[in-house]
Every structure is written in structure tokens, then in C-alpha cells.
N, C-alpha and C positions, 0 to 999 in steps of 0.2 A: 056145160060141166065145169066144176071148179078145178083150177090148177092148184090152189093153195087154200087150205082150211085150218084155222086155228080154233079150237074149242075150249074155252075157259083155261087158257094156258098161263101158267105161272112159272117164272124162273127166278129162283133166289140163289145167289152165289154163296159159297161157304162163309164169306165175310159178312153175310147178312144183307148185302146189297140186293134190292129188288129191281131186277131188270125188265120183268114183265109180270103184270098183275091182272089176272082174270081177262086176258086178251082173247076175244072171239072175233074172227073176221073171215070172210069168204072172198077170194079173188078168182074170178072166172078166167077160163082159158082165153088167151088173146087180149086181156086187159093190159093197160099201161097204168101203173100206180106209183105215185110218190109217197114216201114215208118221211115225214118231217118232224122236227122237234129240236129242243135245245140239246146241247152236248150232255150225254148221260141220260137222255130220255128213253132209250131202249131201241133206237133205230137199228144199230148194228146187231144187237142181240136178236132182233126180229129176223133179220136176214140169216144169221147163223143158226137159229132154230129151224128155219125153213129148209136148210140144206144139211141139217143134223150135225153141224160142227159143235153145236151145243144141244143138250137134251133138256126138255122141260122138267121142272121139279114136280109139276102136276099138269093135268090137262092132256089133250091129244092133238096131234098134227097129222093132216093127210096131204100128200103131194101127189097130184094126178091120180087120186083115189087110193093111194097106197098109205097105209097106216105106218108112220115112221117108227112107232114103238115096237112094231113087229119085225123090223129089219134085223137080220143077223149081221155079224161082222163080215161074213163072206159076201152077202148081198149089197153091203153099203157102197163099195166102189162102183158097182154096176148101177145102183140107184142114182149116184151123183153124176153119172154121164147124162142124165136128163136135164142137169142144171148147169148153166154157165155162171161163174162167180167172178166178180171184180171186187177185190178188197185191198185196202192200203197195205196190209201186212203181207200180202202175196204179190209183190211187185216184180219187176223184171230183174233177172240176174245180171249183175254187172259184167261178169266174165263171159257172157254169151251174146252173140248178135241178136238182132231183132228176129231173124229167121229161126235161129236155134231156140230162142225163148218161146216163140209161138209153137215150134215143133215139139216142145216138151209135152204139150197136151196130147199130141198124136202118139208120142212114145208111151205116155202113161196109160193110154187106152189100147196099146198094143196093135196099132194100125200097121198095115204092111208098109215097109220103109218107102218104096218108090211112090205108092199112092199117097202116103202121108206127106211127102215133100212136095208133091204136086198140089195137094190141097193147101199146104202152107203158102205156096207161091200165089195161088188163086186168092187166098184170104188177104194177103198183104196187098195185092192189087186192088181188091174190093175196098180196103181201108185207105187206098191212096198213098201207101208208104212202100210200094214195091222197090223204089229206088233207094230205100234205106235198109233193105234186107240184110246187107253185110255190115251195117254199122252197129256199134255198141250203144247201149243206153245212154252213156255219157256224151255220145257224139250226136244225139238227136235232141229235138225240142221236147218240151213237156207234152205238147199236143201229139207229136208223133209217138212218143212213149205210151200215151194213153190209148192211142189207136192200136198199138201192138197188144196192150193188155186186153182191149176188147176183142181183138182178133183171137187171142189165145182162149178167151172165155167162151166164144161161140163156134170155134173151129169144128167141134164134134157135133154140131147141129143140135144143141139143147132146145127143149121146148120151153124152158124158163130161164131168164137172165136175171140174176140178183146183183145189183151194182151198188156199192157202198161209197158214196161221195165221189162219183167218177169224174166230176168236173172241179174237184178241189185243186187249187194252185194253177188253174188254167185261166188265160185271159178270156174276156167275154166272148170274142168271136170263136175261139177254139172250143170254149164250153158249149156254145151253140152248135158247132159242127158235131160235137160228141152226142148231143141230144138228138140231132137230126139223124145220125146213124142209128141210134137206138130206136127212134120213131119208125125208121124204115124197117128195122127188124120186127117191130111190133106189127106193122102193116103186113108183114109176111107170116104172121101168126104166132110169133114168139110172145109169150107172157113176160112182161118187163116190170120189175119192181126196183125202184131207185130210192135209196136213202140220200136225202139232200138238204143242205142248208141254203141252197141258191134260191133266194126268194124271187128274183126276176124271172129265171127260167121256169120255175114252178108255175108262176102266174101267167106267163105268156103261153105256156103249153096247154093249160086248161084240161088237165087230166084228172083222174080220180086222185084225191089227196087224203091220206091217212095221217092224222096228227097225233103224236104221242107226247106224253108229259110224265116224267118220273115213272116210267114203265107202264102207264095206263094209256089206253086208247081213248082220247077225249073227243075226237071228231073224225067223221068219215064222209067225205063230200065228193060228188061227181062234178066234172067240168068246173073245177074249183081253182081259186087263186090260193096263194100262200096264206094259211090261216094264222092270224095274229096270236092265237093261243099257243102256237108252237114256240113263241119267244116270250111268253108271259111268265115272269118269274113268280108272280103272285099265285098263278094257277098251280105251278109246281110246288110252291110252299104249302098251298091248301091240301094238295094230294098227300104230301109227305106228312103233314100234321094229322090228317085223318088216319093215315096208315100207322103212325106211331100210337095214336089213340086206340086203334084196333088191336095193335100188337100188345099194348099194355093190358087190354081186356082179354087177350088170348084168342082173338078171332081171326087172325091173319092166316090164310091157307098156307100149308107147307107141303 
């Protein structure tokens, strides 16, 4: 069964920027998938569409068989409990300890206080940062902060993890530790989708690799290394030129 389905999805922002053009993809439950591409290729938008932080301009998206276009505002918070999200814009709060930062997810999902705090302690231990529980983000390393972010993303037991550049600003050893933790989660049945620029990690892990360029899905390979098309400026320019030509001809979907 598919965890994530995009069917001819387009996303055009009011500025006219095309972040997704005719994207169709199926990600099965339990897969580990990298989404790669140049800055502005549409990787982050892909993840935001999957958790309905953004809505498509056209096309349809299903998550665990649920049509996102049919979700009501009341249903949306409950839907999002299925998904753990790591994004740069949702970092740790500087005025809270690592424990309290991770506990935010338990409070947001209205978990019983005592059970929630016990779960936080267990999660910090699993991440190997239990001794940093009472430290503030400024007092820990970037790797420890990244582990706290991962703990917060998965503490409620999501079936899908969406991670946007989770190894950014980490040294190679710490980045590999982060990928190891995600791989372990995947082995436990969690569907993992990671947007990444890290060529070495992508190539070493040999997972499914989706390559995007200028909002278009240009490659989808299994057991793959980092696709050179992800960094190909000429490929991006070709897509943009073709899009501009279609736009002039009035054929671009909206």
C-alpha cells in the first residue's frame, strides 16, 4: 500500500514561481526515499505538500489512502499526527530545555502529562541525549540539537517522517549518525522521506532517489547514488525555457 501518492500535482505561488509541475509519484509504506535537487528545485515544497502545509494549485495528493483535498480544518491536526516533520523553520526554542522542546509535541497532541513526560525521557535516551535533557539549545552541540529535533518529530509515533535537510551544518560523522537513526526508524516500518544536498550520504545509503529540477521530477531511481542531474544547471535552464515557451503559448496548467 502507498504511504504517499502525488497525482499530476502542480504548485504555483502567487508570485508566479512554479514549485511543482505535473509531479506524479508513489511512495510505498516502509520505503526510505531521498529527494534531491538544486536550491529552489522544489524539494521543500514537496515535503510541505505531503503534510498539507501547502496545498496544490491542481492535482491530488493521498497520504495513507486519505485524500488531502477532503480534509476539513478540524480534521487537519489529527491527520498531521500521522506525520513527523523536521524542518529548518521549526527549530528548537531557545528559551526551553531539550526536554521541554521535545515535550511540546506531547502537549500539542494533548497526551496525559505524566505519560507524556515519561515518553520524552525514553525518547531522549533512545537518541543518546538523556544527559542533556536540562540543557538549553545554546548549550549543546549541533548534533545533539538535531537529535532533539528528530525526537520531537517522532515522539508521537508517526507512520511517516518528512525531513528537510536534517544533516545541514553537521560534520560528516554526526550527519552519518543522524542517517543511521533514520535508517533504524525505517527498519521499524516508518516511511522516511529526506530532502538532502548531501551527495556522499545519498550515494552511500543507496536508497530510492527522486531527483527534482525547477519543480519537475526528472529522475526516480531505486538503490541509487546521487544523480548528477540534481546539480545540472543546464537541465534546470532547459526546463525553465520550455516552461516559459508553454506559458507564452498559454498551455501551462494552473
